[in-house]
DOMIFI-57706 format. One line per field, with one value per atom (N, C-alpha, C, CB): atom name; z, x, y. Coordinates in nm, 2 decimals. Glycine has a CB too. Layout:
residues N
atom c(CA|...)
up c(Z|...)
east c(X|...)
north c(Y|...)
//
This chain:
residues 85
atom c(N|CA|C|CB|N|CA|C|CB|N|CA|C|CB|N|CA|C|CB|N|CA|C|CB|N|CA|C|CB|N|CA|C|CB|N|CA|C|CB|N|CA|C|CB|N|CA|C|CB|N|CA|C|CB|N|CA|C|CB|N|CA|C|CB|N|CA|C|CB|N|CA|C|CB|N|CA|C|CB|N|CA|C|CB|N|CA|C|CB|N|CA|C|CB|N|CA|C|CB|N|CA|C|CB|N|CA|C|CB|N|CA|C|CB|N|CA|C|CB|N|CA|C|CB|N|CA|C|CB|N|CA|C|CB|N|CA|C|CB|N|CA|C|CB|N|CA|C|CB|N|CA|C|CB|N|CA|C|CB|N|CA|C|CB|N|CA|C|CB|N|CA|C|CB|N|CA|C|CB|N|CA|C|CB|N|CA|C|CB|N|CA|C|CB|N|CA|C|CB|N|CA|C|CB|N|CA|C|CB|N|CA|C|CB|N|CA|C|CB|N|CA|C|CB|N|CA|C|CB|N|CA|C|CB|N|CA|C|CB|N|CA|C|CB|N|CA|C|CB|N|CA|C|CB|N|CA|C|CB|N|CA|C|CB|N|CA|C|CB|N|CA|C|CB|N|CA|C|CB|N|CA|C|CB|N|CA|C|CB|N|CA|C|CB|N|CA|C|CB|N|CA|C|CB|N|CA|C|CB|N|CA|C|CB|N|CA|C|CB|N|CA|C|CB|N|CA|C|CB|N|CA|C|CB|N|CA|C|CB|N|CA|C|CB|N|CA|C|CB|N|CA|C|CB|N|CA|C|CB|N|CA|C|CB|N|CA|C|CB|N|CA|C|CB|N|CA|C|CB|N|CA|C|CB|N|CA|C|CB|N|CA|C|CB|N|CA|C|CB|N|CA|C|CB|N|CA|C|CB|N|CA|C|CB|N|CA|C|CB|N|CA|C|CB)
up c(0.00|0.00|0.00|0.12|-0.11|-0.12|-0.09|-0.26|0.00|0.03|0.14|-0.08|0.19|0.29|0.43|0.28|0.52|0.66|0.74|0.72|0.87|0.96|0.96|1.10|0.98|0.98|1.10|0.96|1.20|1.32|1.28|1.43|1.30|1.27|1.39|1.18|1.51|1.63|1.73|1.69|1.75|1.85|1.98|1.80|2.08|2.21|2.30|2.27|2.26|2.34|2.47|2.26|2.48|2.60|2.71|2.57|2.68|2.78|2.82|2.73|2.76|2.80|2.94|2.70|3.02|3.16|3.18|3.25|3.11|3.11|3.01|3.25|3.00|2.92|3.00|2.81|2.94|3.00|2.89|3.08|2.92|2.82|2.81|2.86|2.69|2.67|2.56|2.62|2.56|2.46|2.33|2.51|2.22|2.08|2.05|1.98|2.03|2.01|1.87|2.02|1.78|1.65|1.65|1.55|1.73|1.74|1.86|1.72|1.97|2.09|2.17|2.07|2.12|2.19|2.27|2.08|2.37|2.45|2.37|2.59|2.38|2.32|2.41|2.17|2.40|2.49|2.44|2.49|2.53|2.50|2.59|2.52|2.53|2.60|2.68|2.50|2.81|2.89|2.89|3.04|2.86|2.86|2.97|2.72|3.03|3.13|3.06|3.23|3.07|3.00|3.02|3.03|3.15|3.18|3.12|3.33|3.07|3.00|2.85|3.03|2.80|2.65|2.61|2.60|2.52|2.48|2.35|2.46|2.32|2.20|2.08|2.19|1.98|1.86|1.87|1.83|1.99|2.00|1.96|2.15|1.90|1.85|1.89|1.70|1.90|1.93|1.85|2.08|1.84|1.76|1.86|1.65|1.84|1.92|1.89|1.91|1.97|2.10|2.21|2.15|2.28|2.39|2.49|2.33|2.61|2.71|2.76|2.82|2.75|2.80|2.94|2.70|3.04|3.18|3.24|3.26|3.30|3.37|3.52|3.31|3.60|3.74|3.76|3.81|3.69|3.71|3.60|3.73|3.49|3.38|3.30|3.30|3.20|3.10|2.96|3.14|2.86|2.72|2.65|2.64|2.61|2.54|2.39|2.57|2.33|2.19|2.13|2.16|2.06|2.01|1.90|1.96|1.86|1.75|1.62|1.73|1.61|1.48|1.47|1.46|1.58|1.59|1.62|1.69|1.58|1.62|1.71|1.50|1.79|1.88|1.86|2.03|1.86|1.84|1.96|1.70|2.02|2.12|2.06|2.23|2.06|2.00|2.08|2.00|2.02|2.09|2.21|1.99|2.21|2.32|2.43|2.28|2.41|2.50|2.48|2.63|2.38|2.34|2.29|2.24|2.31|2.24|2.12|2.34|2.00|1.88|1.83|1.77|1.82|1.77|1.62|1.85|1.54|1.40|1.36|1.31|1.29|1.25|1.15|1.19|1.17|1.08|0.94|1.12|0.84|0.70|0.65|0.68|0.74|0.71|0.73|0.79|0.64|0.66|0.75|0.53|0.82|0.91|0.84|1.03)
east c(0.08|0.00|0.09|-0.09|0.14|0.23|0.15|0.28|0.22|0.16|0.05|0.11|0.02|-0.08|-0.03|-0.16|-0.11|-0.07|-0.11|-0.14|-0.07|-0.10|-0.25|-0.05|-0.29|-0.43|-0.50|-0.44|-0.43|-0.50|-0.59|-0.40|-0.72|-0.81|-0.86|-0.92|-0.85|-0.91|-0.79|-1.02|-0.75|-0.65|-0.72|-0.55|-0.69|-0.76|-0.68|-0.79|-0.64|-0.56|-0.62|-0.52|-0.76|-0.82|-0.80|-0.97|-0.76|-0.73|-0.58|-0.78|-0.50|-0.36|-0.34|-0.27|-0.28|-0.26|-0.14|-0.24|-0.04|0.08|0.18|0.15|0.30|0.40|0.52|0.45|0.59|0.71|0.81|0.68|0.94|1.05|1.07|1.18|1.07|1.10|1.21|0.97|1.28|1.38|1.33|1.49|1.36|1.33|1.43|1.32|1.39|1.48|1.55|1.41|1.49|1.56|1.67|1.45|1.65|1.75|1.84|1.69|1.79|1.86|1.85|2.01|1.76|1.74|1.61|1.74|1.61|1.48|1.39|1.51|1.26|1.16|1.03|1.12|0.95|0.83|0.73|0.77|0.66|0.55|0.43|0.60|0.32|0.19|0.16|0.08|0.11|0.07|-0.09|0.12|-0.14|-0.29|-0.33|-0.33|-0.44|-0.51|-0.59|-0.60|-0.54|-0.61|-0.76|-0.54|-0.80|-0.94|-1.03|-0.96|-0.96|-1.04|-1.05|-0.98|-0.99|-0.99|-1.10|-0.85|-1.18|-1.30|-1.27|-1.42|-1.35|-1.33|-1.34|-1.44|-1.25|-1.25|-1.16|-1.39|-1.11|-1.02|-0.88|-1.02|-0.81|-0.68|-0.59|-0.68|-0.46|-0.36|-0.23|-0.33|-0.15|-0.03|0.09|-0.02|0.19|0.31|0.40|0.39|0.48|0.52|0.41|0.65|0.38|0.28|0.30|0.14|0.25|0.25|0.11|0.35|0.05|-0.08|-0.07|-0.17|-0.11|-0.09|-0.21|-0.05|-0.18|-0.29|-0.24|-0.31|-0.33|-0.30|-0.17|-0.41|-0.16|-0.05|0.05|-0.10|0.04|0.13|0.12|0.10|0.20|0.20|0.24|0.30|0.18|0.21|0.28|0.08|0.40|0.47|0.44|0.63|0.40|0.37|0.48|0.23|0.58|0.69|0.65|0.80|0.73|0.70|0.67|0.82|0.72|0.69|0.56|0.80|0.48|0.35|0.23|0.36|0.11|-0.02|-0.08|-0.10|-0.17|-0.25|-0.40|-0.21|-0.47|-0.62|-0.68|-0.66|-0.78|-0.85|-0.96|-0.91|-0.94|-1.03|-1.16|-0.96|-1.27|-1.40|-1.40|-1.51|-1.31|-1.30|-1.20|-1.26|-1.14|-1.05|-0.91|-1.08|-0.87|-0.73|-0.67|-0.71|-0.54|-0.47|-0.40|-0.36|-0.44|-0.38|-0.27|-0.49|-0.15|-0.04|-0.02|0.08|0.00|0.02|0.14|-0.10|0.24|0.35|0.30|0.46|0.34|0.30|0.34|0.36|0.26|0.29|0.25|0.43|0.20|0.15|0.01|0.23|-0.06|-0.21|-0.23|-0.29|-0.34|-0.36|-0.43|-0.44)
north c(-0.12|0.00|0.12|0.00|0.16|0.27|0.40|0.28|0.48|0.61|0.60|0.67|0.48|0.47|0.50|0.34|0.53|0.55|0.43|0.68|0.43|0.32|0.29|0.36|0.16|0.13|0.18|-0.02|0.23|0.28|0.40|0.31|0.39|0.50|0.57|0.44|0.51|0.56|0.58|0.47|0.71|0.74|0.78|0.85|0.71|0.73|0.82|0.60|0.94|1.03|1.07|1.15|1.07|1.11|1.01|1.12|0.89|0.79|0.77|0.65|0.86|0.86|0.90|0.94|0.82|0.85|0.95|0.73|0.92|1.01|0.95|1.02|1.00|0.94|0.89|1.05|0.80|0.74|0.72|0.61|0.74|0.71|0.56|0.79|0.51|0.37|0.36|0.29|0.25|0.24|0.19|0.14|0.25|0.21|0.10|0.33|-0.02|-0.13|-0.12|-0.26|-0.05|-0.03|0.07|0.00|0.18|0.28|0.28|0.42|0.21|0.21|0.34|0.19|0.43|0.56|0.56|0.67|0.64|0.66|0.75|0.72|0.72|0.80|0.80|0.75|0.90|0.91|0.81|1.05|0.74|0.65|0.68|0.50|0.68|0.71|0.59|0.74|0.61|0.51|0.50|0.53|0.38|0.37|0.27|0.31|0.30|0.22|0.11|0.30|-0.02|-0.13|-0.14|-0.26|-0.11|-0.13|-0.02|-0.12|0.09|0.19|0.17|0.33|0.07|0.05|-0.05|-0.01|-0.01|-0.08|-0.16|0.01|-0.26|-0.34|-0.24|-0.45|-0.26|-0.18|-0.06|-0.14|-0.03|0.09|0.05|0.14|0.14|0.11|0.23|0.10|0.19|0.29|0.26|0.30|0.36|0.34|0.35|0.45|0.27|0.27|0.39|0.14|0.43|0.37|0.40|0.41|0.29|0.30|0.19|0.30|0.21|0.10|0.09|0.13|-0.03|-0.06|-0.12|-0.15|-0.05|-0.09|-0.16|0.03|-0.28|-0.35|-0.36|-0.49|-0.42|-0.44|-0.52|-0.50|-0.63|-0.73|-0.73|-0.86|-0.65|-0.66|-0.54|-0.79|-0.53|-0.42|-0.48|-0.31|-0.42|-0.46|-0.34|-0.50|-0.36|-0.26|-0.27|-0.27|-0.16|-0.15|-0.06|-0.09|-0.12|-0.05|0.04|-0.14|0.13|0.23|0.16|0.33|0.04|-0.04|-0.11|-0.14|-0.09|-0.17|-0.08|-0.27|-0.13|-0.07|-0.18|-0.03|-0.13|-0.23|-0.21|-0.21|-0.31|-0.31|-0.40|-0.36|-0.35|-0.43|-0.51|-0.33|-0.64|-0.74|-0.74|-0.88|-0.78|-0.79|-0.88|-0.83|-0.98|-1.07|-1.02|-1.21|-0.90|-0.84|-0.86|-0.90|-0.94|-0.96|-0.83|-1.07|-0.81|-0.70|-0.76|-0.64|-0.71|-0.76|-0.66|-0.78|-0.70|-0.62|-0.65|-0.64|-0.55|-0.56|-0.47|-0.53|-0.53|-0.44|-0.34|-0.53|-0.22|-0.11|-0.14|0.03|-0.11|-0.14|-0.28|-0.12|-0.36|-0.50|-0.51|-0.60|-0.57|-0.59|-0.71|-0.60|-0.72|-0.84|-0.95|-0.79)
//
């Protein structure tokens, strides 16, 4: 898909709790990543990395190379940017 943008169509910036610096594994540099409260994410919502989805007992890191989608059954689906699912 030449010239297309990321498939993420819904950015949920209202649910960003704050930002935290994370390491970009491709560059080795720190970059800001939005922190999202997992319990506030509904099915069908999507976000673009870099981001961290925080839960009570764990966290999911979404690198800058990925997008995340909340599946209707609650799963977090990660897709590499530029690839169709």
